[in-house]
N, C-alpha and C positions, 0 to 999 in steps of 0.2 A: 201726216203731220196734223197736229192739232191746230185749230183755227185761232185760238187765243193763247196767249202766254208765250214764253220763250221756247224756241226749239231746243231740244235736248241734244247735247253733243254726242256724236256717235263713238268717240274714243273712250279709253279707259277712264274710270272715275279718279279724280284727284285725291290727294291725301286728306284725311278728315281734318276739320278745323282744329287748331290748337286749343287746349283747355284755357279758361281764363287765367290771368296772372295770379289772381287771389288764391286759386286752388293749388298753385305750385308752391306757395309758401309752406314752411314746415308748421307743425302743430303749435310749437311754442311761440313762433312768431305771430301766429293768429291769436293765441291765448294770452300772451304777455300783457297787452293793454287791459284786457278784462281782469286779470289777476291783480294788476297794479291798482286799478280803480276799486276793486273789491277790498283789497288790503287797506287802501286809503279810507274808505268809508267805515270799515270796522275800527280802525284806529281812532277816527274822529268820534265814533259812537262811544267807545270805551272812555276816551278823554272827557267827553261831555257828561257822561253818566257819573264818572268819578268826581268831576267838578261839582255836579249837582248834589252828590252825597256830602261832600265836604262843606259846601255852603249851607246845607240844611243843618249840619251839626253846629256850625258857627252861629247860625241864627238862633238855634234853640238855646244855646248856652248863655248868650247875653240877655235874653228875655227873662230867663230864670234868675240870673244874678241881679238884674235891675229890679225885679219885683221883690226879691229878698232885701235888697239894699234900700228900697223905698220903705219897707216895713221897719227895718232896723234903723234907718236914718243915719247911717255912718258907712263910709266906704269899706268895701270888703278887702281884706288883706290876704295875700296868698298864704296858704298854710304850708309851712316848711316841713319836709319829711323828717322824722326823727333820725338823728345821727346814731350810727352804731358805735358804741363805746368799746374800744379795744383794750385789752389788758396792757399795762405798761411793759416796755421792753427792759429786761434786766441789764444792769450796768455792764456786766461782762460781755454780753452780746453787743451792746452799743460800742464798747471799746474795739471789739473785733470788727465791727462795721466801719468805724472810723479808720482803723488800720488798713482795712481793705481799700477804702476810698483814697487814703494816702498813697498806697501802692499804685493804684490806677492813675492818680495824678502824676506820679513819678514817671510813668510810661509815656505820658503825652509829650510830644515834641512841639514847643511853641514855634510859630511862624515869624513873629516879630517881637520887638522889645515890649510893647504894650501887653501882648498876650503872655509873655514870660513873667512880667511884673504881676499880672493878675493871678497867674498860676502859683507864683511864689507866695502871694498873700493867702491864697486858699490853703496851700500846704502848711503855712505857718499857723493858721487858724486850726487846722486839723491836729497839728502837733500839740497845740495848747489844750485841746479837748482831751487828747490821749493822756497827757501828763497830769491833767487836773485831778484833784481828789474826788470831786463830784461832777458828774456829767449833766449837761442840760437835757431836759426831757424832750423826747422826739414827738 
């Protein structure tokens, strides 16, 4: 026997020590916190980058309009987009449209007296338009 240290047992060797608890966890249980943190950082990065681009555009637009407003010395008015002018609808098609609207109004079943009164007024107006010699322009 050795002079120093513990004496070795003479019997069979015991079972090997169990692996650490961390190694027993599945792959996803170990990787989930990392993936969650990475996803969070990517989301914040995209959000901040988008916010910086938007604020850069907003800052550039007012400076240009203020310099032009200062030279013109009157407030800038928004420019309205030109409206597309459509050809007028022929009276025959308008009458057909009013007749169709009247048919649809007749299909509606009112829930109470106020709704029935409103529906009757709308139907009377449509009947006037259909019977009239000239129709209002749409």
